[in-house]
N, C-alpha and C positions, 0 to 999 in steps of 0.2 A: 424568523426569515424566510421567504417562501421562495423557490425557486419555480418560476415560471413558464422557463422553455422547456424543462425536461431534459431530455439528453440533447447533446449538440452535434452539429456534421463532425467534428474531429472527435467526440467523444466517442458518436456514434461507429464510428471506421476505425477507431483507436490500432483495432487487430492490423488493418491494410497498411496503418502508416507504421505499426513498430517492424511488420514484414517487409516494407520498403524499406526503413531504415537498415533491418538485417543486411539487404543486398547492395543498398549504397556505402555502407561502412567496411563491409568486405571489399568490396572494389578498391575503398581508398587504401586500406590497409596491405592490399596485393599492389594495387598500381602508383599509389604515393604514400610510399612509407615514410617519407622524410615528415609527413604532419604529424601521424603518431607519435613518431621521435621526437619530435619539436616538443608537440604538448606531456610525454613523458617529464620532460626537463624541470616543469613546471609544479613543482611537489613542495609541501611543508606539513613534517609529523606524519609520512605517508600519505597525506591528504591531498588530493589532487587539484590545484588551484581552478584551473579553467570549469574541472567537472563542479567545484564546489560553487560557481558563481552560476551555473547554468541552474544546478540544484535548488540555488535560491531562487530563483526564477521560475522555478516548479512550486519550491512551497510556502513561501512566502503570502503569496495570493490565496492558497489554501486556508493558512491561519487566520486572513481577515474576516474568513467568514464564520471564526468562534466567537463565539459570546458567550463571558463568563460569568455575565449578570444572570444569565437563564441558571447558573447551577446552585442559584438559590431556590427556586422552584423542586428543586430533587424529592424532599420529603413529600410533595403531595401526590405521585403515583410511582411510590417506589419500586414496583413487582418487575414493570420493565425494565429498571437500572438495574436492577439485581440479576436478571437475566443477562443484559448486556454484558454487564463487567466481568459475572461469572464464566462465561461463555469467552470471552475475548481472552482473558487472562489467568484462569483458573483451569481451563478446558483448552481452547486451541492451541497454546506455543506447543502443549504435549503431546497432540494426537499429531499435528505436525511434525514433529521431531520423529514418533512412532512409525507414522504412516511412509517418513520421507526414508529412513532407517530401512525398512521393512522393503522397500521396493530398490534402493540405492545399493545396499549392501546384501541384500540376499536373492530377490528375485531377477534382478537384473545385475546379478556379480559377475556371470559372464561376461556382459556386454561393456561392463564400466571398470576403469582400473579402479583400486584402491584410493589412492591418492585424491582422485576424480570425484570418485565417491564421497569423497568426504569435503569436499569441496562445495558439490552440490546440496548435500547436507546441510552445511552452512549457510545458503542462501537459502534454504527452503525454511533455515529457523528461522532466519531475519525476517522472512515474510511472514509466517506463523506468529511471530513476538511483533508485530505491527500491524493492528486491527485500521479500519478505514475511518481517514480523516474528512476529506472533501469528496469524495465520489458517492457515497453512502447519500448525500443532499438528492443527486440524482436518483438513484434507485429508489428514496423514499417519496419521493415527488412521483415517477411511475407508479406507482404501487398506492397512491395516495394514501401516502403514509402523515400521519402529524408532523407536521415541520416543526412547529415549535419543541414539541416532545424528541424529535429528531435530534436538535441543534443541543437538547440539555445531555444526550446520550453522547455525542461529540466533544462537547467540551469536557465533559467528566472523561473521556476518554483520553481527551490530550493532556488531562493534569495525570492520569497514570503512567501515559508512554514518559512521563519526564523521571517516573521513579523507578517505576517499574523494567521498562525496557531492557538497558542496560543489564541487572541482576540477571534477567531469565535468559537473554541471550548467553551472557558468560557461564550460569550453570546448565545448559542445554549441548553448547558446544564442547564444556568440559566432560560433559557424560559422554558425548560422542568423541572424546578423544582429541578435539582439536584446541591447539592452544591459540588464544588470543592476546595480546597486547591492552592492558584493561584501559591504560593510558588513552591510546586511539579511540577506544570504543567510548570512552566519556565523552574525549573529545567531539568525536560523532556527533554525540546525543547534544552536546552544547550548540555543535556548529547547524546542525540540521532539525534541530526539534526548538531548544531552549531560545537561541537566538530570534530564528524567524516568527516563535511564536509571541515572544515578548515585542518585536517590531508590529507583529501583527495588530497585539492589543494597543498600542502608542497607536497607532497608526487609526484603528476604530473609534477610539477616545476622541483623539485629536476631530475626525470629520463629521462625528456624529454629533458632538457638542454644538461644531462651527455650522453645518450643513441639514441635520437632520439625520435620522435612523432610514426613512425612505431614500433618502437621497443616497444614501452608503449602501444601500441593498440593492437598490435598481438602476445605481449609474454609477458610483465608483468604482464597486467589486468586478461588474461587467468590463473593466476597460482592462482587467490585467486577465481574461479567459486565456488570452491567443498566448501571452506570455510562458501560460504553464504549458502551453502545447508544444508552442517551440523550445521553449527550455527542457523538455522532456526528450523531443525527437533530436534536438542536437545531442544530445547527453548518448542517448541509443548510437546514432552514427559515431562519435567519438571512442564508446563503447564497444563496436563491432568492428572496429578498425583495427582493433586490440585484441580482439576475439576472434578474426578472420581464418587464422591458422588453423584455431582448435574447432573451428564450424565445420568449414572443409575437410579433415579429417576423420571426424567425426557427425555428417549431418543426420542420424539416429538420434541423437543424445538429445537433440531440440523437443523429440517427442518422449523420449525418456524421462525427462525432465516434468514435461508437461502431466505426465500421467498421475503421478501421486499429487501434483497440485491442483488437481481437477476432484478428485477425489475428495480432499480435503476441504477444498472451497463447498462442494454439494453436503458434505459430512455436518460441515460446523452449521450452513444455513438452517439443514434441520433440526441439530438439537436446539438450536435458540427457539426456532420457528414453532415445533413441535409442544417443545415447555410453554412457549407462549399459548398453545392451545391449552395444554391442563391447565394452566391457570385462568383459562377462561378471559384471556387479554383480549381486547379488540381489534382487529386486522389493522386498523392503522397506526398503530402499537407494534404488531406480533411484527409484521412486514418488514420496517425499519431493524429491529432488533436482531432478525434473523441475517439483515443485510450488511450490517455493522460488523459484523463478527466473518462473514464468509468473504466479504473484499478485506481487501490489504492497502495499507500505507505504502503501496510499492514503492516509491519516491524516496522515503526513507531506509525503505529494505537496500534499494541499489545505491544508495550513498554511503550508507555504513557499509555494502560490501566493499566496493570501489576502497573505501579507507584502510578497511581491514584486509582485504587476503589483494588487490590491486585491480587494475582494470581487465588485466588478462587471467584473472583467476575463475573458475570454476564457479564460484559462488558468485560474483557479477552476473556471470552469463544463465545462472538460476532463478535471479532475481529478476532479469530481463524476459525469460520466459515465463514469469509471473505476470508481466507486463502483457505479454502475448495472449495468454490465454484467459485474463482476468473479464475482458468486455462482453464477448458471447457467453462465457458462463454466467455474469451477472445476469445477463439480459435474459438468458434460458431462466435463470431463478425465479426472477420479474416475472413472467409469465407464468409460471406454476404459482406465485404468491398471487395471483390476480385470478387466478382459476380455481383458486383454493378460499375464495374469500368466505363461501359459506360456512367454513367450518368455525368460523367465529363468532360471537355475539353481535350485535347490530351495534356501530357506535353510538355512543350516548350524545 
């Protein structure tokens, strides 16, 4: 699959839209409190039904882009896959925990109460355990990455998420002293990974058989792009309608949360990128390998944070700050990758 459009208008200014959602959400919470009060009544097993519907609007179109037929080609060029999988699952979650713990419990200890620090740490862990699924196609395109190889990386990543996300999150939160309900965590993985992933695979299979792969990639998928953005923005407005009081009392916390998230993003990019350089991989594989780990599947992180800790939690706020900082930081890394193309051997 090829992304021919690069980064779209909404994606390019995602940070602006998120900032606007913060303002609108806080205003709704302060002046129209009946809205969040009403929405809070619609829950099942600690999962907000309205939020679940909106998150499916975000995640399902992303899962449509994953072609598991590409996994059969994994053995042809294993080095990039090794870098991706090792960085994403054996390094990233643990460095995120370490960096977030250092800042929230040590460096910023006098600025963040202990209970809130635990919640921010939980949100950071959820981001660290959810490497990118969809936006990496955009970052790959902007760095002239190998689209087919990026697809393989994403497909394998999604398979690993199914089995590794819940155990890693439970382990790291346990180390951090945070108690989580296993049943809610597993339910979240089923709701926000397994079901939309299965629906995406079934849809892809049916449409490609009837209309062909070119129609699916260049016409069918594009019909859903705006649904993803609308789902994300509405979710953030609802989230901030619950978070308004916390933010108004602690506006500095947005910046405090952003600091370790940005450091983690840059660190993970260079871990994978320099490793690819050491192995002498071509730039069109090295750049996506760095991007997939640096970027986050923030839709999943937001969904699970809300399910586990609630709409008003610090964990949910931390995952949303991840959305706020991701696009500008990733665009910076795209520029770095493009300016260091000479580090790598020419593409064969």
